[in-house]
C-alpha positions as CSV (number, residue, x, y, z in Angstrom):
1,X,-13.3,-13.8,-0.7
2,X,-13.5,-13.0,-4.4
3,X,-15.0,-9.5,-3.9
4,X,-12.8,-8.3,-1.1
5,X,-9.5,-10.2,-1.5
6,X,-9.1,-11.2,-5.2
7,X,-11.1,-8.1,-6.2
8,X,-10.6,-5.0,-4.2
9,X,-7.4,-5.8,-2.2
10,X,-5.5,-7.1,-5.3
11,X,-6.7,-4.1,-7.3
12,X,-5.4,-1.7,-4.7
13,X,-2.0,-3.4,-4.6
14,X,-1.7,-3.4,-8.4
15,X,-2.7,0.3,-8.5
16,X,0.1,1.2,-6.1
17,X,2.9,-0.8,-7.6
18,X,2.1,-1.1,-11.4
19,X,4.4,1.2,-13.4
20,X,1.4,2.2,-15.5
21,X,0.5,4.5,-12.6
22,X,4.1,5.9,-12.1
23,X,3.0,9.6,-12.3
24,X,0.3,9.2,-9.7
25,X,0.7,10.4,-6.1
26,X,-0.2,6.9,-4.8
27,X,2.4,5.1,-6.9
28,X,4.9,3.2,-4.7
29,X,6.3,0.7,-7.2
30,X,9.7,2.2,-6.9
31,X,9.6,1.3,-3.2
32,X,8.6,-2.3,-3.7
33,X,11.9,-3.5,-2.4
34,X,11.3,-1.7,0.9
35,X,7.9,-3.3,1.2
36,X,9.4,-6.7,0.4
37,X,12.0,-6.3,3.1
38,X,9.2,-5.5,5.6
39,X,7.3,-8.6,4.4
40,X,10.3,-10.8,4.8
41,X,10.8,-9.7,8.4
42,X,7.3,-10.7,9.4
43,X,7.0,-13.9,11.4
44,X,3.3,-14.8,11.3
45,X,1.7,-16.8,14.0
46,X,1.0,-20.5,13.5
47,X,-2.6,-20.0,12.4
48,X,-1.4,-18.1,9.3
49,X,-0.4,-21.0,7.0
50,X,1.4,-19.2,4.2
51,X,4.5,-17.1,4.8
52,X,4.6,-13.6,3.2
53,X,5.9,-13.6,-0.4
54,X,7.5,-10.9,-2.4
55,X,5.4,-8.4,-4.3
56,X,7.1,-9.8,-7.4
57,X,4.9,-12.9,-6.8
58,X,1.7,-10.8,-6.5
59,X,0.1,-12.2,-9.7
60,X,0.3,-15.7,-8.0
61,X,-0.7,-14.7,-4.5
62,X,-3.5,-16.9,-3.1
63,X,-6.6,-15.4,-1.4
64,X,-5.1,-16.4,2.0
65,X,-2.0,-14.3,1.3
66,X,-4.2,-11.4,0.3
67,X,-6.2,-11.8,3.5
68,X,-3.1,-11.8,5.6
69,X,-1.9,-8.7,3.7
70,X,-5.2,-6.9,4.2
71,X,-5.7,-7.7,7.8
72,X,-2.2,-7.9,9.3
73,X,0.7,-6.9,7.0
74,X,-0.4,-4.0,4.8
75,X,-0.6,-1.1,7.4
76,X,2.9,-1.8,9.0
77,X,4.5,-2.5,5.6
78,X,3.1,0.6,4.0
79,X,3.7,2.9,6.9
80,X,5.9,5.8,5.8
81,X,5.8,4.5,2.2
82,X,2.2,5.0,1.0
83,X,1.2,8.6,1.3
84,X,-1.0,9.1,4.5
85,X,-4.3,9.9,2.7
86,X,-4.0,6.6,0.8
87,X,-2.9,4.6,3.8
88,X,-5.8,5.9,5.9
89,X,-8.2,5.2,3.1
90,X,-6.9,1.6,2.9
91,X,-7.2,1.3,6.7
92,X,-10.9,1.8,6.3
93,X,-11.1,-1.4,4.2
94,X,-8.9,-3.4,6.5
95,X,-10.9,-2.3,9.6
96,X,-14.3,-3.0,8.0
97,X,-13.4,-6.5,6.8
98,X,-11.7,-7.3,10.1
99,X,-14.9,-6.4,12.0
100,X,-17.1,-8.4,9.6
101,X,-15.0,-11.4,10.1
102,X,-15.5,-11.3,13.9
103,X,-17.1,-14.0,15.9
104,X,-19.2,-11.8,18.1
105,X,-21.0,-9.1,16.1
106,X,-23.0,-6.4,17.9
107,X,-25.1,-3.6,16.4
108,X,-22.3,-1.2,17.2
109,X,-19.7,-3.3,15.4
110,X,-22.0,-3.6,12.4
111,X,-22.6,0.1,12.4
112,X,-18.8,0.8,12.6
113,X,-18.1,-1.7,9.8
114,X,-20.7,-0.1,7.6
115,X,-19.4,3.4,8.3
116,X,-15.8,2.5,7.4
117,X,-16.7,0.6,4.3
118,X,-19.0,3.3,3.1
119,X,-16.2,5.9,3.8
120,X,-13.8,3.7,1.8
121,X,-16.1,3.5,-1.2
122,X,-17.0,7.2,-1.1
123,X,-13.3,8.2,-1.1
124,X,-12.1,5.7,-3.7
125,X,-13.1,7.7,-6.8
126,X,-11.6,10.9,-5.4
127,X,-8.3,9.3,-4.6
128,X,-7.9,6.9,-7.6
129,X,-10.4,8.0,-10.2
130,X,-13.7,6.5,-11.2
131,X,-12.1,3.8,-13.4
132,X,-11.2,1.8,-10.3
133,X,-14.8,1.7,-9.0
134,X,-16.0,-1.5,-10.5
135,X,-18.5,-4.1,-9.2
136,X,-16.3,-5.4,-6.4
137,X,-16.0,-1.9,-4.9
138,X,-19.7,-1.4,-5.2
139,X,-20.4,-4.7,-3.5
140,X,-18.5,-3.5,-0.4
141,X,-21.4,-1.1,0.2
142,X,-23.6,-4.1,0.9
143,X,-21.4,-6.3,3.0
144,X,-22.5,-5.0,6.4
145,X,-26.1,-5.7,5.6
146,X,-25.2,-9.2,4.3
147,X,-23.4,-9.9,7.6
148,X,-26.4,-8.6,9.5
149,X,-28.6,-11.0,7.6
150,X,-26.4,-14.1,7.4
151,X,-23.7,-13.8,10.1
152,X,-19.9,-13.1,9.9
153,X,-18.2,-13.3,6.5
154,X,-16.5,-16.5,7.4
155,X,-19.8,-18.4,7.8
156,X,-21.1,-17.8,4.3
157,X,-18.2,-17.0,2.0
158,X,-15.7,-19.1,0.2
159,X,-13.1,-18.4,2.9
160,X,-13.1,-21.9,4.3
161,X,-13.5,-23.7,1.0
162,X,-10.6,-22.1,-0.9
163,X,-8.0,-21.1,1.6
């Protein structure tokens, strides 16, 4: 939870919308209202307890909100807004975490999750610069092995305790 959601996912969101990065090709802070409109139109199923909040509330988003963003909301909300190379890059993270949260993990699923997470990590410095590549991004490289050793992420992370 801390590595993936409060670390990597929140870092990516900040990078995209923080005016500090206004001159970067990935900057979409000037389109935050469009993203908010998409978020407000989402009607999540009953098993998602928190309704989507505006990006203005991002500093206060809980891990469960970041999880919903990563797994369900981000790709449709960013489609046509975030440039394609950055959206495809982020999709690697979403897919990898989605797979590692599964209830039935096969060797093929673990191999795919590892591939997309390694791809995500390898492309991050090229797309965003090395300054973004902190410990949380590095830890993603080891998640598939941890899941292979200990089971799905939800069985041994703080997901159930904090959300």
